[in-house]
C-alpha positions in Angstrom: -35.9 48.3 2.9 -37.0 47.1 -0.8 -33.8 46.1 -1.9 -32.7 44.2 0.4 -35.5 41.9 0.3 -34.7 41.5 -3.3 -31.0 40.5 -3.1 -31.7 38.4 -0.2 -34.9 36.9 -2.4 -32.0 37.0 -4.9 -29.4 35.6 -2.6 -32.0 32.6 -1.5 -32.5 32.3 -5.2 -28.8 31.7 -6.3 -28.2 28.9 -3.5 -31.1 26.8 -4.7 -29.5 26.5 -8.1 -26.0 25.9 -7.2 -27.2 23.2 -4.5 -29.3 22.5 -7.7 -26.1 21.6 -9.8 -24.2 20.6 -6.5 -26.0 17.0 -6.8 -27.2 17.1 -9.9 -23.3 16.7 -10.1 -22.0 14.5 -8.0 -25.5 11.7 -9.1 -23.5 11.8 -12.6 -19.7 11.8 -10.2 -21.7 8.4 -8.9 -22.8 6.9 -11.7 -19.7 7.2 -13.8 -17.8 6.0 -10.9 -19.8 3.2 -10.7 -19.9 2.1 -14.1 -16.1 2.4 -14.1 -16.7 -0.6 -11.7 -18.3 -2.6 -13.3 -16.8 -2.7 -16.3 -13.8 -3.9 -13.8 -15.6 -6.3 -12.7 -16.6 -7.6 -16.2 -13.1 -7.4 -17.0 -11.0 -9.9 -14.6 -15.1 -11.8 -15.0 -12.6 -13.6 -18.1 -12.6 -13.4 -22.2 -17.0 -14.4 -21.3 -18.8 -10.8 -20.5 -17.1 -9.5 -23.7 -20.0 -9.0 -25.3 -21.6 -7.8 -21.7 -19.4 -5.6 -21.8 -20.1 -3.8 -25.1 -23.5 -4.1 -24.3 -22.2 -2.0 -21.3 -20.0 0.4 -23.8 -23.5 1.2 -26.1 -25.5 1.8 -22.8 -22.9 4.9 -22.0 -22.7 5.8 -25.5 -26.4 6.4 -26.0 -26.6 8.6 -22.6 -23.4 10.9 -23.2 -24.8 11.2 -26.8 -28.6 12.3 -25.4 -27.2 14.2 -22.2 -24.5 16.2 -24.9 -25.9 15.8 -27.9 -23.3 17.0 -30.5 -25.9 19.4 -32.9 -26.3 22.6 -30.8 -29.9 22.5 -31.8 -30.9 19.4 -29.9 -31.9 19.7 -26.3 -30.2 17.6 -23.4 -32.0 15.0 -22.3 -31.3 15.1 -18.3 -32.1 10.8 -17.6 -28.8 9.9 -18.0 -28.4 6.1 -18.5 -32.2 5.7 -20.0 -33.1 2.1 -21.0 -29.2 0.8 -21.6 -29.8 -0.5 -17.9 -32.3 -2.9 -18.6 -30.4 -4.4 -21.3 -27.0 -4.3 -19.3 -28.6 -6.6 -16.5 -29.7 -8.6 -19.1 -26.1 -9.3 -20.8 -25.5 -10.2 -17.2 -27.9 -12.4 -16.7 -26.3 -14.1 -19.4 -23.1 -15.2 -17.7 -22.2 -18.6 -16.5 -20.5 -18.9 -14.0 -17.6 -21.7 -14.4 -16.2 -20.9 -10.3 -16.5 -20.0 -7.2 -14.8 -16.4 -8.0 -17.2 -16.2 -12.3 -20.0 -16.8 -8.6 -18.4 -13.6 -7.1 -17.8 -10.9 -9.4 -21.3 -11.7 -11.4 -23.0 -11.0 -7.9 -21.0 -8.8 -7.7 -21.6 -7.3 -12.0 -25.9 -7.5 -10.6 -25.7 -5.4 -7.5 -24.3 -2.9 -10.0 -26.1 -3.3 -12.0 -29.6 -2.7 -9.6 -27.6 0.9 -8.3 -27.6 2.4 -11.5 -30.5 1.0 -12.3 -31.7 4.0 -9.0 -29.2 6.1 -9.9 -31.0 6.8 -13.3 
């Protein structure tokens, strides 16, 4: 009877760990999809968004190096986006739309950047 209880407890522990892993994995996938979409929206905005795209790229590079450091002696920091979302948001706010399409794209970009901030 005791071995059944141990097996049941171990099974529940493994199931909980897998569930936590799956949740984290899905959040990272969702975040990556939003980052790619934000980059596409900014690219469609036009050449005026080049600086904003550089800020976005730097944020992603910084996040990747924090989550998966090059040196094994460093621990991963699991705040995948960090404060970079604020910089991206400010850069998007600085965009000055010249037509209705750019107004719409800026609005979309603000929404996606806000979603990224909430995901972290």
